[in-house]
ZAMARGU-4260 file (C-alpha; in steps of 0.2 Angstrom, whole numbers, plus 5000, padded with zeros to 4 digits):
<rodrens>
0) 4763/5079/4758 | 4781/5076/4753 | 4792/5079/4768 | 4809/5087/4764 | 4824/5076/4769
5) 4833/5084/4784 | 4849/5094/4780 | 4858/5090/4796 | 4856/5083/4813 | 4843/5093/4824
10) 4856/5093/4838 | 4875/5095/4841 | 4887/5083/4850 | 4888/5086/4868 | 4899/5071/4873
15) 4909/5058/4863 | 4915/5041/4866 | 4932/5037/4859 | 4934/5022/4847 | 4948/5009/4845
20) 4955/5004/4828 | 4963/4988/4830 | 4976/4983/4817 | 4974/4968/4806 | 4986/4958/4816
25) 4977/4962/4832 | 4960/4958/4824 | 4967/4941/4819 | 4972/4938/4837 | 4956/4943/4844
30) 4946/4933/4831 | 4956/4917/4836 | 4953/4921/4855 | 4934/4923/4851 | 4934/4906/4843
35) 4928/4915/4827 | 4912/4920/4835 | 4911/4939/4835 | 4898/4939/4849 | 4913/4935/4860
40) 4923/4951/4856 | 4923/4965/4868 | 4921/4983/4863 | 4939/4988/4865 | 4943/4975/4851
45) 4933/4983/4838 | 4928/5000/4831 | 4910/5001/4825 | 4897/4989/4835 | 4882/4988/4823
50) 4868/4985/4836 | 4854/4996/4839 | 4848/4988/4856 | 4854/4999/4870 | 4868/5008/4860
55) 4859/5025/4857 | 4866/5041/4861 | 4856/5050/4874 | 4851/5068/4876 | 4859/5079/4889
60) 4842/5080/4898 | 4842/5061/4899 | 4860/5060/4905 | 4856/5073/4919 | 4841/5062/4924
65) 4854/5049/4929 | 4858/5060/4944 | 4840/5062/4949 | 4836/5044/4952 | 4826/5042/4968
70) 4833/5025/4973 | 4819/5021/4984 | 4814/5003/4986 | 4795/5008/4986 | 4786/5023/4979
75) 4800/5031/4969 | 4796/5048/4961 | 4805/5042/4946 | 4791/5028/4943 | 4778/5042/4945
80) 4786/5052/4931 | 4788/5036/4920 | 4770/5032/4923 | 4765/5049/4918 | 4775/5049/4902
85) 4767/5032/4897 | 4750/5039/4900 | 4754/5055/4890 | 4763/5046/4876 | 4752/5030/4874
90) 4736/5034/4883 | 4737/5019/4893 | 4734/5019/4912 | 4739/5003/4920 | 4758/5002/4920
95) 4770/4989/4927 | 4789/4992/4925 | 4801/4978/4920 | 4819/4977/4918 | 4818/4974/4899
100) 4807/4967/4886 | 4811/4949/4891 | 4804/4954/4908 | 4788/4960/4900 | 4786/4944/4890
105) 4790/4934/4906 | 4775/4942/4915 | 4763/4940/4901 | 4768/4922/4898 | 4766/4918/4917
110) 4749/4925/4918 | 4741/4924/4901 | 4750/4911/4890 | 4750/4893/4897 | 4762/4880/4890
115) 4755/4871/4874 | 4745/4886/4868 | 4747/4896/4853 | 4751/4915/4850 | 4749/4920/4832
120) 4761/4933/4827 | 4767/4944/4813 | 4785/4942/4819 | 4798/4928/4821 | 4810/4935/4834
125) 4799/4931/4849 | 4800/4912/4844 | 4816/4912/4854 | 4807/4917/4869 | 4791/4906/4867
130) 4798/4890/4860 | 4807/4886/4877 | 4790/4888/4886 | 4781/4876/4875 | 4772/4889/4865
135) 4770/4889/4846 | 4769/4905/4836 | 4759/4903/4820 | 4765/4916/4807 | 4751/4927/4802
140) 4761/4940/4793 | 4754/4945/4775 | 4769/4939/4764 | 4760/4945/4749 | 4759/4964/4755
145) 4773/4974/4746 | 4773/4990/4756 | 4766/4986/4774 | 4775/4970/4775 | 4771/4968/4793
150) 4753/4968/4790 | 4742/4954/4797 | 4735/4942/4785 | 4717/4945/4792 | 4710/4929/4783
155) 4723/4918/4790 | 4722/4926/4807 | 4703/4923/4808 | 4705/4905/4802 | 4716/4901/4816
160) 4705/4910/4829 | 4690/4902/4822 | 4697/4884/4822 | 4710/4883/4836 | 4705/4881/4854
165) 4721/4884/4862 | 4725/4902/4857 | 4731/4912/4872 | 4732/4929/4864 | 4738/4937/4848
170) 4756/4944/4849 | 4760/4957/4837 | 4776/4968/4834 | 4778/4985/4828 | 4790/4985/4813
175) 4791/4966/4815 | 4808/4958/4816 | 4815/4975/4812 | 4810/4974/4794 | 4791/4973/4793
180) 4779/4988/4797 | 4760/4987/4798 | 4748/5000/4792 | 4736/5009/4805 | 4721/5002/4795
185) 4728/4985/4796 | 4731/4985/4815 | 4714/4992/4818 | 4706/4978/4807 | 4716/4965/4816
190) 4710/4972/4833 | 4692/4970/4827 | 4695/4952/4821 | 4703/4948/4838 | 4689/4956/4848
195) 4676/4946/4837 | 4683/4930/4844 | 4685/4936/4862 | 4704/4936/4862 | 4717/4949/4867
200) 4730/4958/4857 | 4747/4960/4864 | 4759/4972/4855 | 4778/4974/4857 | 4780/4993/4854
205) 4799/4994/4855 | 4800/5000/4837 | 4783/5010/4837 | 4791/5026/4832 | 4798/5019/4816
210) 4782/5010/4812 | 4772/5027/4815 | 4785/5036/4803 | 4782/5023/4790 | 4763/5025/4791
215) 4766/5044/4790 | 4776/5042/4774 | 4766/5028/4765 | 4748/5026/4771 | 4736/5037/4762
220) 4728/5050/4774 | 4742/5050/4787 | 4755/5061/4779 | 4749/5077/4788 | 4749/5069/4805
225) 4762/5070/4818 | 4772/5054/4823 | 4766/5057/4841 | 4748/5056/4836 | 4750/5040/4826
230) 4760/5032/4840 | 4745/5035/4852 | 4733/5028/4839 | 4743/5012/4837 | 4745/5010/4856
235) 4726/5012/4858 | 4723/4997/4847 | 4730/4985/4859 | 4725/4977/4876 | 4742/4973/4882
240) 4757/4985/4877 | 4775/4982/4881 | 4791/4991/4876 | 4810/4989/4877 | 4817/5005/4883
245) 4834/5001/4874 | 4826/5004/4857 | 4815/5020/4853 | 4817/5027/4870 | 4836/5028/4869
250) 4840/5020/4885 | 4853/5006/4889 | 4841/4995/4899 | 4823/4995/4905 | 4805/4991/4899
255) 4787/4991/4904 | 4771/4981/4902 | 4754/4990/4902 | 4736/4985/4901 | 4720/4993/4896
260) 4711/4985/4910 | 4713/4983/4929 | 4711/4964/4929 | 4726/4961/4919 | 4736/4974/4928
265) 4732/4966/4944 | 4739/4950/4938 | 4755/4958/4931 | 4757/4967/4948 | 4756/4951/4958
270) 4769/4942/4946 | 4781/4957/4945 | 4786/4955/4963 | 4791/4937/4960 | 4801/4939/4944
275) 4806/4957/4942 | 4805/4968/4958 | 4792/4979/4967 | 4778/4985/4956 | 4785/5003/4957
280) 4802/4999/4950 | 4801/4982/4941 | 4819/4978/4941 | 4825/4996/4936 | 4835/5008/4946
285) 4827/5024/4949 | 4839/5033/4937 | 4835/5021/4923 | 4816/5025/4925 | 4821/5044/4925
290) 4831/5042/4909 | 4817/5031/4901 | 4803/5043/4905 | 4813/5057/4897 | 4817/5046/4882
295) 4799/5042/4879 | 4794/5060/4877 | 4809/5064/4867 | 4807/5050/4855 | 4791/5058/4848
300) 4800/5074/4843 | 4797/5076/4824 | 4815/5082/4819 | 4823/5068/4828 | 4812/5055/4820
305) 4814/5062/4803 | 4833/5062/4805 | 4834/5044/4812 | 4824/5037/4797 | 4833/5048/4784
310) 4849/5040/4791 | 4843/5022/4789 | 4836/5025/4772 | 4851/5034/4766 | 4863/5020/4773
315) 4852/5006/4766 | 4851/5014/4748 | 4870/5015/4748 | 4872/4997/4751 | 4859/4993/4737
320) 4868/5004/4725 | 4884/4995/4729 | 4876/4978/4724 | 4875/4971/4742 | 4860/4960/4745
325) 4850/4967/4759 | 4833/4968/4766 | 4828/4985/4772 | 4825/4988/4790 | 4819/5001/4802
330) 4835/5002/4811 | 4848/4998/4797 | 4851/4985/4784 | 4849/4966/4785 | 4861/4957/4774
335) 4854/4942/4765 | 4868/4929/4770 | 4861/4916/4758 | 4863/4928/4743 | 4879/4935/4750
340) 4888/4918/4752 | 4878/4906/4741 | 4893/4894/4741 | 4893/4891/4759 | 4881/4878/4766
345) 4882/4881/4785 | 4885/4895/4797 | 4885/4908/4784 | 4880/4922/4797 | 4896/4918/4808
350) 4907/4916/4793 | 4902/4933/4786 | 4903/4941/4803 | 4920/4935/4805 | 4925/4941/4788
355) 4918/4958/4790 | 4928/4960/4807 | 4944/4954/4799 | 4942/4966/4784 | 4938/4982/4794
360) 4936/4979/4813 | 4918/4981/4813 | 4905/4970/4822 | 4889/4964/4813 | 4881/4949/4822
365) 4865/4939/4822 | 4859/4934/4840 | 4846/4922/4846 | 4842/4904/4840 | 4853/4896/4826
370) 4845/4895/4809 | 4830/4906/4813 | 4832/4916/4797 | 4845/4921/4784 | 4848/4939/4789
375) 4863/4947/4797 | 4858/4964/4805 | 4869/4979/4802 | 4859/4990/4814 | 4863/5009/4817
380) 4865/5014/4835 | 4852/5028/4836 | 4860/5046/4835 | 4877/5039/4839 | 4885/5039/4822
385) 4887/5052/4808 | 4882/5050/4789 | 4901/5051/4785 | 4904/5036/4796 | 4889/5027/4789
390) 4896/5030/4772 | 4912/5022/4776 | 4903/5007/4785 | 4894/5005/4769 | 4910/5006/4758
395) 4918/4993/4770 | 4903/4981/4767 | 4903/4984/4748 | 4922/4980/4748 | 4919/4963/4758
400) 4905/4959/4746 | 4916/4961/4731 | 4928/4948/4739 | 4914/4936/4744 | 4922/4922/4735
405) 4937/4922/4746 | 4927/4919/4762 | 4929/4901/4767 | 4917/4891/4778 | 4920/4889/4797
410) 4923/4872/4805 | 4912/4870/4820 | 4921/4865/4836 | 4906/4867/4849 | 4888/4868/4844
415) 4872/4874/4852 | 4855/4880/4849 | 4860/4898/4852 | 4872/4908/4842 | 4882/4914/4857
420) 4886/4896/4861 | 4895/4892/4844 | 4914/4890/4843 | 4924/4888/4827 | 4940/4885/4819
425) 4944/4894/4803 | 4957/4900/4790 | 4959/4919/4788 | 4953/4924/4770 | 4965/4934/4761
430) 4954/4950/4761 | 4959/4968/4756 | 4956/4978/4771 | 4946/4994/4773 | 4953/5008/4784
435) 4941/5021/4792 | 4946/5039/4792 | 4930/5047/4798 | 4928/5054/4815 | 4936/5042/4827
440) 4923/5042/4840 | 4904/5039/4843 | 4892/5051/4849 | 4888/5048/4867 | 4877/5063/4872
445) 4867/5076/4861 | 4861/5094/4864 | 4846/5099/4855 | 4849/5116/4845 | 4838/5131/4843
450) 4826/5132/4828 | 4819/5150/4826 | 4811/5154/4810 | 4817/5169/4799 | 4805/5181/4806
455) 4810/5177/4824 | 4829/5178/4819 | 4826/5195/4812 | 4819/5201/4828 | 4833/5192/4838
460) 4847/5200/4829 | 4839/5217/4830 | 4837/5215/4849 | 4855/5210/4850 | 4861/5226/4841
465) 4867/5217/4826 | 4881/5209/4837 | 4881/5190/4836 | 4890/5190/4853 | 4874/5196/4861
470) 4862/5183/4854 | 4855/5170/4865 | 4862/5153/4863 | 4845/5144/4862 | 4841/5155/4847
475) 4856/5149/4837 | 4855/5133/4826 | 4873/5131/4822 | 4885/5140/4833 | 4902/5145/4825
480) 4905/5160/4836 | 4921/5152/4843 | 4930/5136/4846 | 4935/5142/4863 | 4928/5131/4877
485) 4915/5124/4865 | 4923/5107/4862 | 4914/5091/4866 | 4923/5082/4880 | 4925/5063/4879
490) 4917/5051/4892 | 4935/5047/4897 | 4937/5066/4902 | 4921/5066/4911 | 4926/5050/4920
495) 4942/5059/4926 | 4932/5074/4930 | 4919/5066/4941 | 4932/5054/4950 | 4942/5068/4957
500) 4944/5072/4976 | 4943/5091/4978 | 4957/5099/4988 | 4964/5117/4991 | 4982/5110/4990
505) 4992/5099/4978 | 4982/5086/4969 | 4986/5070/4959 | 4977/5078/4944 | 4989/5093/4945
510) 5004/5081/4945 | 4997/5071/4930 | 4994/5087/4920 | 5011/5093/4924 | 5019/5077/4920
515) 5010/5076/4903 | 5014/5093/4898 | 5033/5091/4903 | 5033/5075/4892 | 5023/5083/4877
520) 5031/5100/4877 | 5048/5098/4886 | 5045/5113/4897 | 5051/5113/4915 | 5039/5125/4923
525) 5020/5122/4921 | 5008/5135/4928 | 4989/5132/4925 | 4978/5147/4924 | 4959/5148/4923
530) 4960/5152/4905 | 4972/5159/4891 | 4970/5177/4894 | 4975/5175/4912 | 4991/5168/4906
535) 4993/5182/4894 | 4991/5195/4908 | 5004/5187/4919 | 5017/5184/4905 | 5014/5202/4898
540) 5016/5209/4916 | 5032/5199/4920 | 5041/5200/4903 | 5037/5218/4897 | 5045/5234/4903
545) 5036/5250/4898 | 5041/5256/4881 | 5047/5239/4875 | 5042/5232/4858 | 5033/5216/4856
550) 5034/5210/4838 | 5022/5197/4833 | 5015/5187/4818 | 4999/5197/4818 | 4989/5202/4833
555) 4976/5193/4843 | 4963/5204/4852 | 4966/5199/4870 | 4985/5196/4868 | 4988/5213/4861
560) 4977/5221/4874 | 4987/5214/4888 | 5004/5218/4880 | 4998/5236/4878 | 4992/5237/4896
565) 5009/5231/4902 | 5017/5246/4893 | 5022/5236/4877 | 5021/5242/4859 | 5015/5228/4848
570) 5022/5228/4830 | 5016/5216/4817 | 5030/5206/4808 | 5020/5193/4800 | 5024/5189/4781
575) 5015/5200/4769 | 5006/5185/4761 | 4996/5184/4777 | 4987/5201/4773 | 4981/5195/4756
580) 4966/5184/4757 | 4969/5178/4740 | 4987/5173/4741 | 4989/5154/4742 | 5006/5153/4751
585) 5005/5138/4762 | 5014/5146/4777 | 5005/5162/4779 | 5008/5162/4798 | 5027/5164/4796
590) 5037/5178/4804 | 5045/5190/4791 | 5063/5190/4798 | 5067/5205/4788 | 5053/5215/4797
595) 5059/5208/4814 | 5077/5213/4810 | 5072/5230/4805 | 5064/5233/4823 | 5080/5226/4831
600) 5091/5237/4820 | 5081/5253/4824 | 5078/5251/4842 | 5091/5238/4848 | 5088/5220/4855
605) 5086/5227/4873 | 5071/5236/4868 | 5062/5220/4862 | 5053/5212/4877 | 5050/5196/4867
610) 5043/5190/4851 | 5025/5184/4852 | 5024/5169/4840 | 5007/5162/4837 | 5004/5145/4829
615) 4990/5143/4817 | 4988/5162/4817 | 4970/5165/4821 | 4966/5182/4813 | 4976/5178/4797
620) 4963/5164/4794 | 4970/5150/4805 | 4986/5150/4794 | 5001/5139/4800 | 5019/5142/4802
625) 5032/5131/4794 | 5045/5121/4805 | 5059/5131/4795 | 5052/5148/4800 | 5050/5142/4818
630) 5068/5137/4819 | 5075/5152/4809 | 5066/5164/4821 | 5072/5155/4836 | 5090/5155/4829
635) 5089/5174/4826 | 5082/5178/4843 | 5093/5167/4853 | 5109/5175/4845 | 5102/5192/4851
640) 5095/5186/4868 | 5077/5190/4863 | 5065/5177/4871 | 5053/5168/4859 | 5036/5166/4868
645) 5023/5155/4859 | 5005/5157/4858 | 5003/5138/4858 | 4984/5138/4859 | 4983/5129/4842
650) 5000/5121/4842 | 4992/5103/4838 | 4983/5110/4823 | 4999/5119/4817 | 5008/5102/4819
655) 4995/5093/4808 | 4998/5106/4795 | 5017/5103/4795 | 5013/5084/4794 | 5002/5087/4779
660) 5011/5101/4770 | 5030/5097/4773 | 5035/5081/4765 | 5049/5078/4777 | 5036/5076/4791
665) 5023/5066/4782 | 5026/5050/4792 | 5031/5058/4808 | 5018/5057/4823 | 5009/5073/4828
670) 5017/5072/4846 | 5034/5071/4839 | 5031/5086/4828 | 5024/5096/4842 | 5039/5092/4853
675) 5051/5098/4840 | 5041/5114/4838 | 5041/5118/4856 | 5059/5115/4858 | 5062/5131/4848
680) 5054/5143/4861 | 5057/5149/4878 | 5039/5149/4885 | 5021/5149/4880 | 5004/5154/4884
685) 4989/5143/4880 | 4970/5144/4880 | 4967/5126/4885 | 4949/5129/4878 | 4955/5125/4861
690) 4967/5111/4857 | 4966/5104/4875 | 4948/5099/4872 | 4941/5107/4888 | 4928/5120/4892
695) 4938/5130/4904 | 4957/5132/4908 | 4973/5139/4902 | 4992/5137/4904 | 5008/5147/4906
700) 5024/5138/4904 | 5043/5141/4903 | 5056/5130/4896 | 5070/5132/4909 | 5070/5150/4915
705) 5067/5149/4934 | 5066/5168/4937 | 5052/5171/4925 | 5043/5156/4933 | 5045/5162/4951
710) 5039/5180/4946 | 5024/5172/4937 | 5020/5161/4952 | 5020/5176/4963 | 5007/5185/4952
715) 4997/5170/4949 | 4994/5168/4968 | 4986/5185/4970 | 4977/5185/4953 | 4972/5168/4949
720) 4973/5155/4963 | 4985/5142/4970 | 5001/5138/4960 | 4994/5120/4959 | 4977/5124/4952
725) 4978/5142/4944 | 4960/5146/4949 | 4953/5130/4941 | 4944/5116/4950 | 4953/5100/4953
730) 4940/5092/4941 | 4944/5104/4927 | 4963/5099/4930 | 4958/5081/4928 | 4948/5085/4912
735) 4963/5095/4905 | 4976/5081/4909 | 4966/5069/4899 | 4962/5081/4885 | 4980/5084/4882
740) 4982/5065/4879 | 4967/5064/4867 | 4973/5080/4857 | 4988/5070/4851 | 4979/5056/4843
745) 4983/5057/4824 | 4965/5051/4819 | 4957/5065/4829 | 4967/5079/4823 | 4965/5073/4805
750) 4946/5073/4806 | 4946/5090/4815 | 4956/5099/4802 | 4949/5090/4787 | 4931/5095/4792
755) 4937/5113/4792 | 4944/5110/4775 | 4928/5102/4769 | 4918/5118/4773 | 4931/5128/4764
760) 4930/5118/4748 | 4911/5119/4748 | 4912/5138/4748 | 4926/5139/4736 | 4916/5128/4724
765) 4902/5141/4724 | 4913/5156/4721 | 4912/5163/4739 | 4927/5173/4743 | 4937/5166/4758
770) 4954/5167/4765 | 4965/5154/4756 | 4972/5141/4759 | 4958/5136/4771 | 4965/5136/4789
775) 4964/5123/4803 | 4951/5129/4815 | 4940/5141/4805 | 4935/5147/4787 | 4936/5165/4785
780) 4924/5174/4773 | 4932/5189/4765 | 4919/5203/4768 | 4928/5216/4758 | 4926/5205/4742
785) 4909/5198/4748 | 4902/5216/4751 | 4913/5227/4740 | 4899/5241/4740 | 4901/5244/4759
790) 4914/5255/4766 | 4925/5247/4780 | 4919/5261/4792 | 4902/5254/4790 | 4908/5237/4796
795) 4904/5225/4782 | 4910/5210/4791 | 4899/5214/4806 | 4884/5216/4795 | 4888/5200/4786
800) 4889/5190/4802 | 4872/5197/4807 | 4864/5193/4790 | 4871/5175/4790 | 4862/5172/4806
805) 4846/5179/4799 | 4848/5169/4783 | 4852/5152/4791 | 4852/5153/4810 | 4871/5151/4810
810) 4881/5162/4822 | 4898/5168/4816 | 4910/5181/4822 | 4917/5197/4815 | 4936/5198/4813
815) 4940/5215/4805 | 4937/5234/4808 | 4927/5231/4824 | 4939/5219/4832 | 4954/5229/4828
820) 4948/5244/4837 | 4953/5262/4836 | 4970/5270/4834 | 4977/5283/4846 | 4970/5296/4835
825) 4953/5289/4837 | 4951/5283/4820 | 4946/5265/4816 | 4962/5255/4811 | 4954/5248/4795
830) 4964/5232/4794 | 4969/5224/4778 | 4958/5209/4782 | 4939/5212/4785 | 4933/5194/4789
835) 4919/5184/4795 | 4925/5169/4805 | 4916/5152/4804 | 4924/5144/4818 | 4922/5125/4820
840) 4920/5118/4838 | 4930/5102/4841 | 4920/5086/4840 | 4903/5095/4840 | 4897/5096/4822
845) 4896/5084/4808 | 4899/5086/4789 | 4880/5087/4787 | 4881/5103/4798 | 4895/5109/4786
850) 4884/5107/4771 | 4870/5117/4779 | 4882/5131/4784 | 4888/5132/4766 | 4871/5132/4759
855) 4867/5147/4771 | 4883/5157/4766 | 4880/5153/4747 | 4861/5159/4748 | 4867/5175/4756
860) 4881/5177/4743 | 4867/5177/4730 | 4858/5192/4738 | 4874/5201/4743 | 4870/5217/4734
865) 4854/5220/4745 | 4865/5221/4761 | 4869/5238/4769 | 4882/5243/4782 | 4880/5247/4800
870) 4884/5261/4812 | 4888/5261/4831 | 4875/5265/4843 | 4885/5259/4858 | 4904/5257/4859
875) 4914/5251/4874 | 4931/5257/4878 | 4940/5240/4878 | 4938/5225/4866 | 4923/5233/4858
880) 4918/5218/4848 | 4911/5209/4863 | 4897/5222/4868 | 4895/5235/4854 | 4878/5238/4847
885) 4874/5244/4830 | 4860/5250/4819 | 4858/5248/4800 | 4864/5263/4789 | 4849/5270/4780
</rodrens>
């Protein structure tokens, strides 16, 4: 059976870890300080750190396990759960925990491997641990085998066991040295040979999942089996099984040693108290054992395994296609340093590592004994990087390879047996650098996504009344309902969140948030609210008198509702181009000053409460406003004493559009553009759940009007909470304060908006009708042009969103006739734009997800004539799009 390559990650991003991008001059300085040995660099001095050991992203279930650690010295419940997981996964009953794989090796060596003995092996990496103990490791790997290159040469092994008198045991590795897998048939045959001569087999199963996957893919008769079954078969072949938790199990530390018999187990237990810790924790914290036990079960999940190995194969092939000399590995690619730098005679690993770091800021490093092999690992941190990032990492290495003749030898200053002991002097080669522009963060935590089949999706959407708001989140594969509160927070935000000290009064976090916003926005009065609609409610109530007009550059649902509840009359004054989904005018968010002036001329400036000016206008398709229009609108209103109130929810995205589309701002930092935009307004409301990169929170701010601020504070006290928290927890204020700092990083906002643009390009290339130009936070599919045969009162956008879920598991949102609601005469408004919004959450999905989304929309477009309209079966009075239910029109 040929398995189909995964389309996208079987998870979304829950938490991210920000990356640093040191400049060339900084890299030079760091390299000198590190004595040209990249092992001495710290994480803050580099961008991508290409190690697989202990660098994995974890699942949110593993992360939650950190808080369930039973930190008891003896009899911890976490050990019981770890022991149960090992028994279930590997079928081994006698378990001794250790602090890592070296702890396991230490116990085996102390009990079963005397000095002067031999341990035949199919791997070379453990020579580092055995040679200092006076133990030799004859190489029994079958070097003639082309597919299963980690297979044991059975004849050679039998010869050693037959002739040698000092064999302690046979020590094998799964996916030996990271490059060489064995077949299931071979490991079983090796077990038979070992048993024949009365010896034991020890197996390092740290990379057992990759080896099982390789067996599944390449060994005849194994292709229909699950990886979990093959893993257990492998483990059952061995007498002594050990594992490093920092590999397949996605932990940062930990390990275990297991035996198939009580005699060896008793030996290990007696030694573990001497070297590691009590036999129920073995040098691990309780929380580590909990994370480990969950990781062991998760590592066998088929979608995760297939994705991991797809990434490795894809990355390695890109290097091969680029002419880079590599050996394929289970966790990345291994550069052949002798072929890469044939003119250098010594310390090729270190010279190449230093050159790669100098060229792009990335660390690739060999560890262990000097001159053990000629390979420089470029290992992929499991689940922590995207394919887009890996593509650029490969491009950087290809670029270094093209300049390999410029790389000079290093001069040894301090030697040693181990690579981390080496120190050098060197001359910086004159290399062309590589600049990364992919997502500027690593994946820290993942959240697995739903995976219902089509039949179950059809049932789910019917039960939800064809309203995507009423679908259960676990039933959704890719959730594009909204970008509100769905962002992935950073580890820095979570650190600030967890470090807070709760109070019902003023807090440091409040003061930090206010200080940041005063600096970034230039506004004097900052009032936090629990979210954006709370700020809209207060502003509308404070600012609007009954019968006043509120001109705005297109409505937003909750904003318009609050304005009308306060007695205001909303009037759309957006430019005409915004109502035409095919018009490619780049500033479709602009206010039409002629429309605004017409209202003032007809009713007088005193009848205008304020102008509601939205940045990156949502219902126009995420369309930006120009700096000129912002200034011209403010100048017009200031002259007539009409306040300008921004909806600054997506102000950073609008600032980026100005930077990209207005040549005058091409080289201006986002924070400076934002400050200039905000200077041309009198106040703002913000849903912090968008640009602020938080999951809850909002803001009401006034530039300098104390009267408005005091009235708003009064209302805030009885509607929301204290003036210093706005109904938010202090922890949420801390996350918000940090988020507003992160949102102004130019690399972040570039990757965010460009991802949206990427999805738009995929759809346009296939002829799918969308609002153009693509906006900043979402792609809007034009349902009128997609389903021209469905009348607008049969809600084509609502049906299209429902059908997209059935087709692909993607949840989107209707933004058209249902959202606009009914006019005073009871008829539907029938807005000019009938759209389905594909909203991209911030830092949550990758470009591979975007490809999958596009494939689903395109497949639906091909069968569009089959789709019929909907009718209401339940319609609430307010904001009907949230809770309405529908049935198909027959």
